[in-house]
C-alpha positions as a Markdown table, in Angstrom:
| # | Residue | x | y | z |
|---|---|---|---|---|
| 1 | Met | 61.3 | 151.5 | 62.9 |
| 2 | Val | 62.8 | 150.3 | 59.7 |
| 3 | Ala | 65.6 | 147.8 | 59.9 |
| 4 | Arg | 68.8 | 148.2 | 57.9 |
| 5 | Ala | 70.5 | 145.3 | 56.0 |
| 6 | Glu | 73.2 | 145.1 | 58.6 |
| 7 | Asp | 70.6 | 145.0 | 61.4 |
| 8 | Ile | 68.7 | 142.1 | 59.5 |
| 9 | Lys | 72.0 | 140.3 | 59.0 |
| 10 | Ile | 72.6 | 140.5 | 62.8 |
| 11 | Leu | 69.1 | 139.2 | 63.8 |
| 12 | Glu | 69.7 | 136.4 | 61.4 |
| 13 | Lys | 72.9 | 135.3 | 63.2 |
| 14 | Ile | 71.3 | 135.4 | 66.4 |
| 15 | Ile | 68.3 | 133.3 | 65.1 |
| 16 | Asp | 70.8 | 130.9 | 63.8 |
| 17 | Ile | 72.7 | 130.7 | 67.0 |
| 18 | Ala | 69.7 | 130.2 | 69.2 |
| 19 | Lys | 68.4 | 127.6 | 66.7 |
| 20 | Arg | 71.7 | 125.5 | 67.2 |
| 21 | Glu | 72.2 | 126.0 | 70.9 |
| 22 | Leu | 68.8 | 125.9 | 72.3 |
| 23 | Asn | 66.6 | 122.7 | 72.6 |
| 24 | Pro | 63.2 | 123.0 | 70.8 |
| 25 | Val | 61.3 | 124.2 | 73.9 |
| 26 | Glu | 63.9 | 126.8 | 74.8 |
| 27 | Tyr | 64.0 | 128.0 | 71.0 |
| 28 | Ala | 60.2 | 128.1 | 71.0 |
| 29 | Arg | 60.2 | 130.3 | 74.3 |
| 30 | Phe | 63.0 | 132.5 | 72.8 |
| 31 | Leu | 61.0 | 133.2 | 69.7 |
| 32 | Ala | 57.9 | 133.9 | 71.9 |
| 33 | Leu | 60.0 | 136.3 | 73.8 |
| 34 | Ile | 61.2 | 138.4 | 70.8 |
| 35 | Thr | 58.2 | 138.4 | 68.9 |
| 36 | Pro | 56.1 | 141.7 | 69.1 |
| 37 | Lys | 53.1 | 141.3 | 70.9 |
| 38 | Arg | 49.7 | 143.0 | 70.0 |
| 39 | Gly | 46.3 | 143.0 | 71.6 |
| 40 | Asp | 45.1 | 140.8 | 74.3 |
| 41 | Thr | 46.1 | 137.3 | 73.6 |
| 42 | Val | 44.4 | 135.9 | 76.7 |
| 43 | Lys | 41.0 | 137.4 | 75.6 |
| 44 | Glu | 41.7 | 136.1 | 72.0 |
| 45 | Leu | 42.3 | 132.7 | 73.4 |
| 46 | Arg | 39.2 | 132.7 | 75.4 |
| 47 | Glu | 37.0 | 134.0 | 72.5 |
| 48 | Leu | 38.5 | 131.0 | 70.3 |
| 49 | Arg | 37.8 | 128.5 | 73.1 |
| 50 | Asp | 34.2 | 129.7 | 73.5 |
| 51 | Lys | 33.7 | 129.2 | 69.7 |
| 52 | Glu | 34.7 | 125.6 | 69.6 |
| 53 | Thr | 35.1 | 122.6 | 71.7 |
| 54 | Tyr | 38.2 | 121.0 | 72.7 |
| 55 | Glu | 37.3 | 118.0 | 70.4 |
| 56 | Glu | 36.6 | 120.3 | 67.5 |
| 57 | Ile | 39.9 | 122.1 | 67.8 |
| 58 | Val | 41.9 | 118.7 | 68.0 |
| 59 | Glu | 39.9 | 117.5 | 64.9 |
| 60 | Arg | 40.8 | 120.7 | 63.2 |
| 61 | Leu | 44.3 | 120.4 | 64.0 |
| 62 | Lys | 44.5 | 116.9 | 62.9 |
| 63 | Lys | 43.1 | 117.7 | 59.5 |
| 64 | Lys | 45.9 | 120.1 | 59.2 |
| 65 | Gly | 48.4 | 117.2 | 59.9 |
| 66 | Val | 49.3 | 118.2 | 63.4 |
| 67 | Ile | 50.4 | 115.2 | 65.4 |
| 68 | Ile | 48.6 | 115.2 | 68.7 |
| 69 | Thr | 50.0 | 113.4 | 71.8 |
| 70 | Pro | 48.1 | 112.8 | 74.9 |
């Protein structure tokens, strides 16, 4: 399905409203709800988990500048 210019403008308006009206957690959940899903995300996460330990994942994220809070 190809989005037309006016469809894109409507989506941008909805995103702006959601960003303004929702708190960060609600906004993240909203984005997750409207994002197309492909594949088996649980399986993919388990495969990633099996390749690295928790500590390795945290260290990799810290190197990318992600702030980790306990």
